[in-house]
ZAFIVEX-720834 format. One line per 2 residues: number of its first residue (from 1); for each residue y, x, z of N, C-alpha, C. Coordinates in steps of 0.1 Angstrom, whole numbers, plus 5000, padded with zeros to 4 digits. Layout:
BEGIN
NUM = Y:X:Z:Y:X:Z:Y:X:Z  ...
***
This chain:
BEGIN
1 = 9760:6037:1092:9755:6051:1090:9747:6056:1103  9753:6053:1115:9747:6057:1127:9734:6050:1129
3 = 9734:6037:1126:9722:6029:1127:9711:6034:1118  9714:6038:1106:9704:6044:1097:9698:6056:1102
5 = 9707:6065:1108:9702:6078:1113:9693:6075:1125  9696:6066:1134:9688:6063:1145:9674:6057:1141
7 = 9674:6048:1130:9662:6043:1125:9653:6054:1119  9659:6064:1112:9652:6075:1106:9646:6083:1117
9 = 9653:6086:1127:9648:6094:1139:9636:6086:1145  9638:6073:1147:9627:6066:1153:9615:6065:1145
11 = 9616:6064:1132:9605:6064:1123:9597:6077:1123  9605:6088:1123:9599:6102:1123:9592:6104:1136
13 = 9598:6099:1147:9592:6101:1161:9579:6093:1161  9580:6080:1156:9568:6072:1156:9557:6078:1148
15 = 9560:6083:1136:9550:6089:1127:9544:6101:1133  9552:6109:1139:9547:6121:1146:9538:6118:1158
17 = 9543:6108:1166:9534:6103:1177:9521:6098:1173  9521:6090:1161:9509:6085:1156:9499:6096:1152
19 = 9504:6106:1145:9496:6117:1140:9490:6124:1152  9499:6126:1162:9494:6133:1175:9484:6126:1182
21 = 9485:6112:1183:9475:6105:1190:9462:6105:1182  9463:6105:1169:9451:6105:1160:9444:6118:1162
23 = 9452:6129:1161:9446:6142:1162:9438:6144:1175  9444:6140:1187:9438:6143:1200:9427:6134:1203
25 = 9427:6121:1197:9416:6112:1200:9404:6115:1192  9406:6120:1180:9395:6122:1170:9388:6136:1172
27 = 9395:6145:1179:9389:6158:1181:9376:6157:1190  9366:6164:1186:9353:6165:1194:9355:6177:1204
29 = 9360:6173:1216:9364:6183:1226:9351:6190:1233  9353:6202:1235:9343:6210:1243:9350:6217:1254
31 = 9345:6216:1266:9352:6222:1277:9344:6235:1282  9352:6245:1284:9346:6258:1289:9355:6262:1301
33 = 9349:6265:1312:9356:6269:1324:9356:6285:1323  9368:6291:1325:9370:6305:1325:9364:6310:1338
35 = 9356:6321:1337:9350:6327:1348:9354:6341:1350  9355:6346:1362:9358:6360:1365:9346:6365:1373
37 = 9339:6375:1368:9327:6380:1377:9331:6394:1382  9330:6396:1395:9333:6408:1401:9321:6416:1403
39 = 9321:6429:1399:9309:6437:1402:9309:6441:1416  9297:6446:1421:9296:6451:1435:9307:6461:1438
41 = 9309:6470:1429:9320:6481:1432:9333:6475:1433  9337:6465:1424:9350:6459:1424:9352:6450:1436
43 = 9342:6443:1440:9342:6435:1452:9343:6443:1464  9336:6454:1466:9336:6463:1477:9350:6469:1478
45 = 9356:6473:1466:9369:6479:1466:9380:6469:1471  9379:6457:1467:9389:6447:1472:9387:6445:1486
47 = 9375:6444:1491:9373:6442:1505:9378:6454:1514  9376:6466:1509:9381:6477:1517:9396:6477:1517
49 = 9402:6473:1506:9417:6472:1507:9422:6462:1518  9415:6450:1518:9418:6440:1528:9415:6445:1542
51 = 9404:6452:1543:9401:6457:1557:9411:6468:1562  9415:6476:1552:9426:6487:1556:9438:6480:1560
53 = 9442:6469:1553:9455:6462:1557:9453:6455:1570  9441:6449:1572:9438:6442:1584:9439:6450:1597
55 = 9432:6462:1597:9432:6471:1609:9445:6476:1612  9453:6479:1602:9467:6484:1604:9476:6473:1610
57 = 9475:6461:1605:9482:6450:1611:9479:6447:1625  9465:6448:1627:9460:6446:1641:9466:6457:1651
59 = 9466:6470:1645:9471:6481:1654:9486:6479:1657  9493:6474:1646:9507:6471:1648:9510:6461:1659
61 = 9502:6450:1659:9502:6439:1669:9499:6444:1682  9489:6453:1683:9485:6458:1697:9496:6467:1702
63 = 9502:6475:1693:9513:6484:1698:9525:6476:1703  9528:6465:1696:9539:6456:1700:9536:6450:1714
65 = 9523:6446:1716:9519:6440:1729:9520:6450:1740  9518:6463:1737:9519:6473:1747:9533:6480:1748
67 = 9542:6475:1740:9556:6480:1740:9556:6495:1736  9547:6499:1727:9546:6512:1722:9552:6514:1708
69 = 9562:6523:1706:9568:6525:1693:9562:6538:1688  9553:6537:1678:9547:6548:1673:9540:6545:1660
71 = 9534:6555:1653:9527:6553:1640:9514:6561:1641  9505:6558:1632:9492:6563:1632:9491:6577:1624
73 = 9486:6587:1630:9484:6600:1624:9470:6600:1618  9469:6600:1605:9456:6599:1598:9452:6612:1591
75 = 9458:6623:1597:9455:6636:1591:9442:6642:1594  9436:6637:1605:9423:6641:1609:9416:6631:1618
77 = 9403:6634:1621:9396:6625:1630:9394:6632:1643  9393:6624:1654:9396:6610:1655:9411:6607:1653
79 = 9414:6595:1649:9428:6592:1647:9435:6592:1660  9448:6595:1659:9457:6595:1671:9470:6589:1667
81 = 9478:6585:1678:9492:6581:1675:9500:6593:1674  9510:6593:1665:9517:6605:1661:9525:6611:1672
83 = 9532:6602:1680:9541:6607:1691:9533:6608:1704  9526:6597:1708:9520:6596:1722:9507:6604:1722
85 = 9501:6607:1711:9488:6614:1711:9476:6605:1715  9478:6592:1717:9467:6583:1722:9457:6583:1711
87 = 9444:6581:1714:9433:6581:1705:9432:6566:1700  9429:6565:1687:9428:6552:1681:9414:6551:1673
89 = 9408:6540:1674:9395:6538:1667:9395:6524:1661  9391:6524:1648:9390:6511:1641:9375:6507:1638
91 = 9373:6495:1635:9361:6490:1630:9362:6477:1622  9354:6475:1613:9354:6462:1605:9340:6460:1601
93 = 9337:6447:1597:9324:6443:1593:9321:6449:1579  9309:6450:1576:9304:6457:1564:9309:6451:1551
95 = 9309:6459:1541:9314:6454:1528:9304:6445:1521  9309:6438:1511:9301:6428:1504:9289:6435:1497
97 = 9278:6428:1497:9267:6434:1491:9260:6424:1480  9268:6415:1475:9263:6405:1465:9265:6412:1451
99 = 9256:6409:1442:9256:6415:1429:9268:6410:1421  9271:6397:1421:9282:6391:1414:9287:6379:1421
101 = 9300:6377:1419:9307:6366:1426:9315:6359:1415  9313:6346:1412:9320:6339:1402:9333:6333:1408
103 = 9343:6333:1400:9356:6327:1404:9354:6312:1406  9344:6306:1400:9342:6291:1402:9337:6289:1415
105 = 9331:6298:1421:9326:6297:1435:9336:6303:1445  9347:6296:1446:9358:6302:1455:9354:6303:1469
107 = 9346:6294:1474:9341:6295:1488:9332:6307:1490  9324:6310:1481:9315:6321:1481:9323:6334:1481
109 = 9333:6334:1473:9342:6346:1471:9350:6348:1485  9355:6337:1490:9362:6339:1503:9353:6343:1514
111 = 9342:6338:1514:9332:6342:1525:9328:6356:1523  9326:6361:1511:9322:6375:1508:9332:6384:1512
113 = 9345:6381:1509:9356:6390:1512:9360:6389:1527  9355:6379:1535:9360:6378:1548:9354:6389:1557
115 = 9363:6395:1565:9359:6406:1574:9365:6403:1587  9358:6409:1597:9363:6410:1611:9367:6424:1613
117 = 9379:6426:1620:9384:6439:1622:9387:6441:1637  9386:6453:1642:9389:6455:1656:9395:6469:1658
119 = 9403:6471:1669:9410:6484:1671:9410:6486:1686  9409:6499:1690:9410:6502:1704:9418:6515:1706
121 = 9426:6516:1717:9434:6527:1719:9431:6532:1733  9430:6546:1735:9427:6552:1748:9437:6564:1750
123 = 9442:6565:1761:9451:6577:1764:9445:6590:1765  9433:6591:1770:9428:6603:1775:9417:6610:1766
125 = 9409:6602:1759:9399:6608:1751:9395:6599:1740  9387:6604:1731:9382:6596:1720:9374:6584:1724
127 = 9375:6573:1718:9367:6561:1722:9361:6556:1709  9351:6547:1710:9345:6542:1698:9344:6527:1699
129 = 9345:6520:1688:9342:6506:1688:9336:6502:1674  9327:6492:1675:9320:6487:1663:9318:6472:1663
131 = 9322:6466:1653:9320:6451:1652:9312:6449:1640  9301:6441:1641:9292:6439:1630:9286:6425:1631
133 = 9286:6418:1620:9280:6405:1619:9267:6405:1613  9263:6415:1606:9250:6415:1598:9239:6423:1607
135 = 9227:6418:1606:9216:6425:1613:9212:6438:1605  9206:6447:1612:9201:6460:1606:9187:6457:1602
137 = 9184:6459:1589:9170:6457:1584:9161:6466:1591  9149:6461:1595:9139:6468:1602:9134:6481:1595
139 = 9133:6480:1582:9129:6492:1574:9139:6502:1574  9152:6499:1576:9163:6508:1577:9163:6515:1591
141 = 9161:6507:1601:9160:6512:1614:9148:6522:1615  9137:6519:1609:9126:6528:1609:9128:6541:1603
143 = 9138:6543:1594:9141:6555:1588:9149:6565:1597  9157:6558:1606:9167:6566:1614:9163:6567:1629
145 = 9158:6556:1634:9156:6556:1649:9145:6566:1654  9147:6570:1666:9138:6580:1672:9124:6573:1675
147 = 9114:6581:1677:9101:6576:1680:9101:6567:1692  9108:6571:1703:9108:6564:1715:9116:6550:1713
149 = 9126:6550:1705:9133:6538:1703:9124:6528:1695  9118:6533:1685:9109:6524:1677:9097:6519:1686
151 = 9091:6528:1694:9081:6523:1702:9085:6512:1712  9097:6514:1718:9101:6503:1727:9105:6490:1719
153 = 9111:6492:1708:9115:6479:1700:9102:6472:1695  9092:6480:1691:9080:6473:1686:9073:6465:1697
155 = 9076:6467:1709:9069:6458:1720:9076:6445:1721  9087:6443:1714:9095:6430:1716:9092:6420:1705
157 = 9094:6407:1708:9094:6397:1697:9103:6401:1686  9100:6397:1674:9108:6401:1663:9123:6398:1664
159 = 9126:6386:1668:9140:6382:1669:9147:6391:1680  9141:6393:1691:9147:6402:1701:9147:6416:1696
161 = 9137:6420:1689:9137:6434:1683:9149:6436:1674  9151:6426:1665:9162:6427:1655:9175:6427:1662
163 = 9177:6419:1672:9190:6419:1680:9193:6433:1687  9182:6438:1693:9183:6451:1699:9186:6462:1689
165 = 9179:6461:1678:9181:6472:1667:9196:6471:1662  9202:6460:1662:9216:6459:1658:9225:6465:1668
167 = 9222:6462:1681:9230:6468:1691:9229:6482:1692  9218:6488:1690:9216:6503:1690:9223:6508:1679
169 = 9223:6502:1667:9230:6507:1655:9245:6508:1658  9250:6498:1665:9265:6497:1668:9268:6509:1678
171 = 9259:6511:1688:9262:6522:1698:9261:6535:1690  9252:6537:1681:9251:6549:1674:9264:6551:1666
173 = 9268:6540:1659:9280:6541:1651:9292:6545:1659  9294:6539:1671:9305:6542:1679:9306:6557:1684
175 = 9293:6562:1688:9293:6576:1692:9295:6586:1680  9292:6581:1668:9296:6589:1656:9310:6591:1655
177 = 9318:6579:1658:9333:6580:1657:9338:6589:1668  9332:6588:1680:9336:6597:1692:9334:6611:1689
179 = 9322:6615:1686:9318:6629:1685:9319:6635:1671  9322:6626:1662:9323:6631:1647:9310:6637:1643
181 = 9298:6631:1647:9286:6634:1642:9285:6631:1627  9275:6638:1620:9272:6633:1607:9264:6620:1608
183 = 9264:6612:1597:9257:6599:1598:9242:6601:1602  9235:6610:1596:9221:6612:1599:9220:6617:1613
185 = 9228:6626:1618:9227:6631:1631:9230:6620:1642  9240:6612:1639:9244:6601:1648:9234:6591:1649
187 = 9228:6586:1638:9218:6575:1638:9205:6580:1644  9202:6593:1643:9191:6599:1648:9190:6602:1663
189 = 9202:6600:1670:9202:6602:1685:9193:6592:1692  9187:6596:1703:9178:6588:1710:9185:6580:1722
191 = 9186:6568:1720:9192:6559:1731:9182:6549:1737  9169:6554:1736:9158:6544:1741:9160:6541:1756
193 = 9166:6549:1763:9168:6547:1778:9178:6535:1779  9186:6532:1770:9195:6520:1771:9189:6506:1769
195 = 9177:6506:1763:9170:6494:1758:9168:6484:1769  9164:6488:1781:9162:6477:1792:9176:6471:1796
197 = 9186:6479:1796:9199:6473:1800:9204:6464:1788  9201:6469:1776:9206:6460:1764:9198:6447:1764
199 = 9186:6447:1768:9178:6434:1769:9185:6425:1779  9189:6430:1791:9196:6422:1801:9209:6416:1795
201 = 9216:6425:1787:9229:6420:1781:9226:6408:1773  9216:6408:1765:9214:6397:1755:9208:6385:1763
203 = 9201:6387:1773:9195:6376:1781:9205:6369:1791  9215:6377:1794:9225:6372:1805:9236:6363:1798
205 = 9243:6356:1807:9253:6346:1802:9267:6352:1802  9268:6366:1806:9281:6372:1807:9287:6373:1794
207 = 9300:6371:1793:9308:6373:1781:9309:6388:1778  9311:6397:1788:9311:6411:1786:9302:6417:1797
209 = 9294:6428:1793:9286:6435:1802:9289:6450:1800  9291:6458:1810:9293:6472:1810:9281:6480:1815
211 = 9276:6489:1807:9265:6497:1812:9268:6512:1811  9263:6519:1820:9265:6534:1820:9256:6541:1811
213 = 9260:6551:1804:9252:6559:1796:9251:6574:1800  9242:6581:1795:9240:6595:1799:9251:6604:1794
215 = 9257:6600:1783:9268:6608:1778:9279:6609:1788  9283:6621:1792:9292:6623:1804:9304:6613:1804
217 = 9304:6606:1815:9316:6598:1818:9319:6586:1808  9309:6583:1799:9312:6572:1790:9304:6560:1795
219 = 9310:6548:1792:9304:6536:1795:9304:6527:1782  9295:6518:1782:9293:6509:1770:9296:6495:1774
221 = 9306:6488:1767:9308:6474:1770:9302:6466:1758  9294:6457:1761:9288:6448:1751:9294:6434:1751
223 = 9300:6430:1741:9307:6417:1739:9299:6409:1729  9288:6401:1733:9279:6395:1725:9286:6384:1716
225 = 9295:6377:1722:9302:6366:1715:9310:6371:1703  9315:6383:1705:9324:6389:1695:9315:6399:1685
227 = 9302:6401:1689:9294:6409:1681:9300:6424:1681  9305:6428:1693:9313:6440:1693:9307:6449:1704
229 = 9307:6462:1701:9304:6472:1711:9316:6481:1713  9319:6485:1725:9330:6494:1729:9325:6506:1737
231 = 9327:6517:1734:9324:6529:1742:9337:6536:1747  9338:6536:1760:9350:6541:1765:9348:6550:1777
***
């Protein structure tokens, strides 16, 4: 009886296996890869979330390095530490600007979402920092920069002009964070007098160069390798 049951089970299994093999081998397969396309808005939103997490993790690490136990007060600008009152300034690279990103292009997605973040703390007064990996388009600079800035930049070779235009933009962004200028007001400030020193910064081999600016008691640190400007 047991032998008959085992034989019946074996025959059923063999029959089922045969049908399964037949079905799978005879089917005309068509392969479709699932794709996920992110819109500009969705991609920018995801990047902003990552940037927000990144700057706060970086602030936490910096506070640990300085043996400071405190939290960030985000109730107003400029940001300050809740207990110590120290001034805090953040920066991160620009949001993604691609129209669509396919999930199949994982490397493209990762590169698009990749950001650099920076943070600075000062005890006594507001400070500014700006980190940027993208150049400023010349047509954009022409909309905002002063007549003197544009005249000085137009005398330079295009590559040097574009590098200086980016540095000026970072300086303007940093002062916007310090003085709480509106965007149009801050970008329209005239820093043409800084251009000779900025040229020296780009031509020199120094990792960091500090230059004096006319804004009372503020200095500008240029870190070319990190594509970062600090105003302190």
